[in-house]
C-alpha positions as CSV (number, residue, x, y, z in Angstrom):
1,M,34.3,11.6,-8.2
2,R,32.5,8.7,-9.7
3,S,33.9,6.2,-7.2
4,I,32.5,8.3,-4.5
5,M,28.9,8.5,-6.1
6,V,28.9,4.7,-6.6
7,V,29.7,4.2,-2.9
8,A,27.0,6.7,-1.9
9,I,24.5,5.0,-4.1
10,G,25.3,1.7,-2.6
11,L,25.0,2.8,0.9
12,A,21.7,4.3,0.2
13,I,20.4,1.1,-1.3
14,A,21.8,-1.1,1.6
15,A,20.1,1.3,3.9
16,C,16.7,0.6,2.2
17,S,17.0,-3.1,2.5
18,D,14.8,-4.9,5.0
19,N,15.7,-8.4,3.9
20,T,19.6,-8.6,4.0
21,T,19.3,-10.9,7.0
22,G,16.0,-12.5,6.1
23,A,14.0,-10.1,8.1
24,S,10.7,-8.7,7.1
25,T,9.1,-5.1,7.9
26,T,5.4,-4.7,8.5
27,F,3.7,-1.4,7.4
28,N,0.4,-0.2,9.0
29,A,-2.3,2.2,7.9
30,T,-5.4,3.6,9.2
31,L,-7.9,4.1,6.5
32,S,-10.8,6.5,5.9
33,S,-12.6,8.4,3.5
34,Q,-11.4,11.8,4.6
35,K,-7.8,10.7,3.7
36,E,-8.8,10.2,0.1
37,V,-7.5,13.1,-2.3
38,P,-9.9,14.9,-2.6
39,P,-11.9,13.5,0.5
40,V,-15.2,11.7,-0.2
41,A,-18.4,12.0,1.9
42,V,-18.7,8.5,3.2
43,A,-18.2,9.1,6.8
44,S,-18.7,5.4,7.8
45,A,-15.9,4.0,5.7
46,N,-13.0,3.0,7.8
47,G,-10.4,0.4,7.9
48,T,-6.9,-0.9,8.7
49,A,-4.1,-2.3,6.6
50,A,-1.1,-4.4,7.7
51,C,1.4,-5.1,4.8
52,T,4.6,-7.1,5.3
53,I,7.5,-6.9,2.9
54,A,10.2,-9.4,2.7
55,S,11.9,-9.6,-0.8
56,P,10.4,-10.6,-3.2
57,N,6.9,-10.8,-1.5
58,V,4.3,-8.2,-0.4
59,S,1.6,-9.6,1.9
60,C,-1.4,-7.5,3.1
61,T,-4.4,-7.8,5.3
62,V,-6.8,-5.1,4.9
63,T,-9.9,-4.9,7.0
64,I,-12.8,-2.7,5.7
65,A,-16.0,-1.4,7.2
66,G,-18.7,0.9,6.2
67,L,-18.3,1.2,2.6
68,S,-20.9,2.7,0.4
69,G,-21.0,-0.5,-1.6
70,A,-19.0,-3.6,-2.3
71,A,-15.2,-3.0,-2.6
72,T,-14.3,-3.4,-6.3
73,A,-10.5,-3.2,-6.0
74,A,-7.8,-2.3,-3.5
75,H,-4.2,-1.4,-4.3
76,I,-1.0,-0.1,-2.7
77,H,-0.3,3.0,-4.7
78,T,3.1,5.4,-4.3
79,G,2.5,8.8,-3.4
80,N,2.5,11.2,-0.4
81,A,-0.5,11.9,1.9
82,N,-1.5,14.9,-0.2
83,A,-1.4,13.3,-3.6
84,N,-2.6,10.5,-5.9
85,G,-0.1,8.2,-7.3
86,P,0.0,5.1,-9.6
87,I,-0.9,1.6,-8.6
88,R,2.1,-0.5,-7.7
89,V,0.4,-3.7,-6.1
90,N,-3.0,-5.1,-6.6
91,L,-4.5,-6.4,-3.5
92,C,-7.9,-7.5,-4.7
93,G,-10.3,-7.1,-7.7
94,A,-7.6,-6.5,-10.4
95,G,-5.2,-8.6,-12.5
96,T,-4.2,-11.7,-10.8
97,A,-5.3,-10.4,-7.3
98,P,-8.0,-12.2,-5.4
99,A,-11.5,-11.2,-5.4
100,C,-12.6,-8.5,-3.1
101,P,-15.0,-9.1,-0.3
102,T,-18.7,-9.1,-1.5
103,G,-20.2,-7.0,1.1
104,T,-19.6,-3.3,2.7
105,S,-17.1,-4.8,5.2
106,G,-14.7,-7.8,5.3
107,T,-10.9,-8.7,5.1
108,I,-8.8,-8.6,2.0
109,T,-5.8,-11.0,2.4
110,S,-3.3,-10.8,-0.3
111,G,0.2,-12.0,-0.9
112,A,3.1,-12.3,-3.2
113,Q,1.4,-9.8,-5.7
114,A,3.5,-8.2,-8.5
115,V,5.0,-4.7,-8.3
116,S,4.2,-2.6,-11.2
117,G,6.4,-0.1,-12.7
118,I,9.2,0.1,-10.2
119,S,11.6,-2.2,-8.6
120,F,11.1,-4.1,-5.5
121,D,13.9,-2.1,-3.7
122,S,12.2,1.1,-5.0
123,L,8.9,0.3,-3.3
124,R,10.6,-0.9,-0.2
125,S,12.3,2.5,0.1
126,L,9.2,4.6,-0.7
127,L,7.3,2.4,2.1
128,H,10.0,3.7,4.5
129,T,9.6,7.2,3.7
130,Y,5.8,7.3,4.0
131,G,5.6,7.4,0.2
132,A,3.1,4.6,-0.3
133,Y,-0.6,4.3,0.7
134,V,-3.5,1.5,0.6
135,N,-6.6,2.7,-1.4
136,V,-9.9,0.8,-1.5
137,H,-12.2,1.5,-4.3
138,T,-16.2,1.0,-4.8
139,A,-18.3,1.5,-7.7
140,G,-19.7,4.8,-6.3
141,N,-16.2,5.9,-5.7
142,A,-14.2,4.5,-8.4
143,G,-11.1,6.9,-7.8
144,G,-11.2,5.6,-4.2
145,E,-13.6,5.5,-1.2
146,M,-10.9,5.2,1.6
147,R,-7.1,5.3,2.0
148,G,-4.3,5.4,4.6
149,Q,-0.7,6.1,4.3
150,L,1.6,3.1,5.3
151,F,4.1,3.6,8.0
152,V,6.4,1.4,10.3
153,P,5.1,1.8,13.8
154,A,7.4,3.0,16.3
155,P,9.3,0.2,18.5
């Protein structure tokens, strides 16, 4: 029985791997204030995210517009679309991440950020199951002003 469980776990891990042949996967998100949990009333806040994962790096470009104030931080969190989850990757404004754009719009480009609290393979697996999202924070909405669930676009 033990050997069967080990094989099943090994297959599950292999199925989650993007980088067994050196390939990378890009995950996209459309961000808005209505996707925050709970939603926030900043109708003009919107953006997009494109995050590429290729072990051991996560590289993201997040375009933001219409915020109520300057972005104070942006992160990748793990959690489904209806729940808030822990920060896993700092994109701007925290730790060793670069500074966030100074205005209410701009582009955050971040790469090779540390994964916090989970393994890289676990993050990859969560990304493949819609279990991660990008969240952009402002001083007026410290819990998050806009967010979007990361997904792999259809081929």
